[in-house]
N, C-alpha and C positions, 0 to 999 in steps of 0.2 A: 359135234362128232370129232373125235380125235383123228388126226391124220395118220396115214400108214407109217410115216416116218416115226411119229410119236409111239405108235404101237410097237414097232420094231425095236425102238430104243428102250421101252419099258420092259421088254423081255430080258434084256441083258443088264440093265442098270438096276441091280437088286440090292446092293450093299449087303450081300449075304456073308460071304467069307471076309470081306473087307471090314465088317463091323468089329470084329475082335481086335483088329490092329489099328482101327481108325484113330483113336485118341493118341496112341503111342507113335503114330506116323507123323505127328505134329499138328494135325487138324484141330486139336483141342485149343490151340493158341488163339484161333479166331474167335471161338466162343468166349474165352476169357476176356479178350479185348472188347468184344461186343458187350459183355456184362458191364464193364466200366463205362463204355460210351452210352449204353442204355440208361444208366443212372443219371448221366449228365443230360440226356434228352428229356427224361422225366422231370428234371428240375426246371427245364425250359417249357415243357409241355405237360403239366401235371394232370393226374387223374385222381378221382376221389376213392375208387374202390381198390381191392387187392386181389382180383381174380384175373389170372393171366393164362392165355393160350399161346403155345408156341407151335406153329405149323412147320412141318418138316423138322421135327425136334431132334432127330438123330440120336446120339448117345446121351442126350439129356443134360449136357453141361450148363446151358443157359437156364434150363428149368431148375437145376440144383442151385444156381446162383440166386434166382428169384425166390426160391423156397427159403433159402437162408436169410433173405431179407423180409420174410414174413408173408410172401404171396401164397395164395392157394393156386396151384399150378396144374395145368392140363397140357398134355403133349399129344400131337397127332403126327404119325409118320407112316409111310407105306411099307417100310421094312420091318418085319418081325425081329430080325436079328439086331437091328439098331435099337428097337424098343426094349429088347432084353437087356442090352447094355444100359439103357436109361433106367430101367426098373431096378437094376442092381445099384446104380449110382444114387437113386432116390429112395432106397429102402429105409433109410434112417431119417428121412425128412420129418420135421416136426409139424409141418402143415399138410393140408389135404393135397393129394397127388392122384391124378387120373391119367392113364395112358391109353390111347386108342390107335389101332391100326387102320389106316385108310388113306385115300387119295385126298390131297388138300383141295382139289377141285370140287370135292364132295362135302366140304366142311359144313355147308348149310343143311345137308340132310343127315349128317353124322352127329351134330351137336346142337343144343337148343339155342333158339334165337334170343337176342337181347341179354346175353349172359356175361360176357367178358369185358372187363374194364381195360384190358390191354391185350392186343393180339400182335405177336411178332412173327416174322418170317425172314430169317437171315441166312447169311452165307450163300448168297446168290441162288437160293432155292427157287425163287420166282423165275429165274432165267431158264430153269428146267421145264417150264411150261411152254412147249414149243408148238403145240397145235394152234390152229387159227383163232379159236375163241377161248383157249385155256386160261389165259391171264384174266380176261374179263370175267369169266365164270368164277375163278378163285376170288377176285376182288369183291364181286357181288356177295359171295358167301361170307367173306370177312365182315362186310358191312352188316350182314344179317345177324351174325353171332355176337357182334359188339353190342354192349349195352349203350343206351343213349349217353352221349358225352364221353364214350370210350375212345381209346387211341389205338391206331394201327402204326406199327413201325416195321418197315421192311427195306431190304437193300437189294440192289441189282448191279451186276457187272455191266459196264458200258460197252458199246461197240468198239471204242478205242482199245479197251483192255483186251477184249476177245480177239480183235484183229491184229493188234500191234504188240501188246505187252505180254500176252500169255506165251511162254516159251514153247518152241516147237518140239523139243525133246528134253525131258528132265529126268535125272536119276537121283534118287535119295536112298541112303542106307542107314539103318539103325540096327542095333543088336537084335537078331532074330527076324529081321524084316528088310526086304529090298523092294523098292518100287520104281517102276519105269513108266513115264507118261509121254505119249506122243500125241500131238495136237495139230489139227488142221482147221482153218477158218474158211467157210464158204461165203464169199461176198454176195452171192445171189440170194441165198436164203437167210443171210445174217446169222448163221449158226456156226458154233465151234464144236467140233467133235474131238473128244479126248479118249484115246485108248489107254486104259490103265492096266498094267500087268504087275501083280504082286507075287512075291516069293516069301513064304513063311517057313521058318525052320532054322537050321544051323549047318555049319560045314561038316559036323560029325555025322548027324543023322539024315542030312539031306533037306531039301526044300519042297514044299507044296506050292504049286503055281495056281493062281486064279486070274481071270481076266474079266474086266468090266468095260462098258462103253458109257461115257457121259456126254450128253449133248446139251449145250446151252444156246439160247437164242438171245440176240441183242435186240432191245426195243428202243426206239427213239424216245427221248425224254418227253416230247410233246404228246406222244401216244400214251405213255404211261400216265401222265397227268390227266389226259382226257378220260382214260378208263377209270382212274380213281374217282374223278368227279362224277362220271356216269354211274358208278356204283353207289353214289349217294354219300360219299365222304368229302370232307373239306380239308384240302391240303394246308398244313401249317408249316411244313418245312421240306425243303429239297436240298440236301447237303452233300457236299464232297465228302466221301467216306471218312468217318472218325474225326470230322471237323464240323464247324458250324458256318463254313464258307459256302457260297454257291458253286455249283459245278462249273468246270471250265472244259476246254476242248480235250485236254489230256487227262481228265478225271477217269480213274479206274473203276470206282464204285460209287453209286449214289444211294444215300439213305433217304427214304420217303417217310414223312410223318403226316398222318391224316387223322381227322377226328370225325366220329359220327355225331351229327347234330342232335341236340337234346330233343327237338321236336319232330325228328324224322320217324316215320312209321314204315316198318318193313314187314 
């Protein structure tokens, strides 16, 4: 059962109007960097097949990168507006592309079991699972849809980042778009709430304002490892973001790499 806080949060965090300016606001840079890093991860942790699922795929940049490398790609995202951006981006892909709207906690019911050779969930999307059992449910679903021998790669912001390094107030400006972020960390719930206000337009015609609320929860490394193992996956890597070094006290982002055993039945 999702907490009241999570339900309240889901009402506001829609990526609706934000979708049209998401890439242009600079967010695309993370996906591009992840695409490079993912290729390095797969060199260290290879898979045999070429069927990839990206959970919380957003505007589809990582899917497009994988499609260009010859992967058959599937994307799942809760936002119809973000999926529309992804569909446009992937319209000319030369490999098979499937996009689904849905909650990543429901992946096991939305997609067939034992299907994907690679499942990714990046850009701290897992931190958005703030309900008590949400992360465990999602990881179990990932294990179910992975093919035997398939690989899961996901990242999470650390408590250090959410509590210390995430700025309290940030302002960014691009032509046609202005964004203001205000952030507060609650040490009791280990959640960081970011109020995002965007202004789309120009000085001549005026600006349209939209508001969103983004809440992320910090999970202890030991808890994440336990949940991955309980889901039936074998951890092969726990890396300080975009490196192959172990996390330290000041690590901002952890990448998890885990594999579904060949003999595991789900």
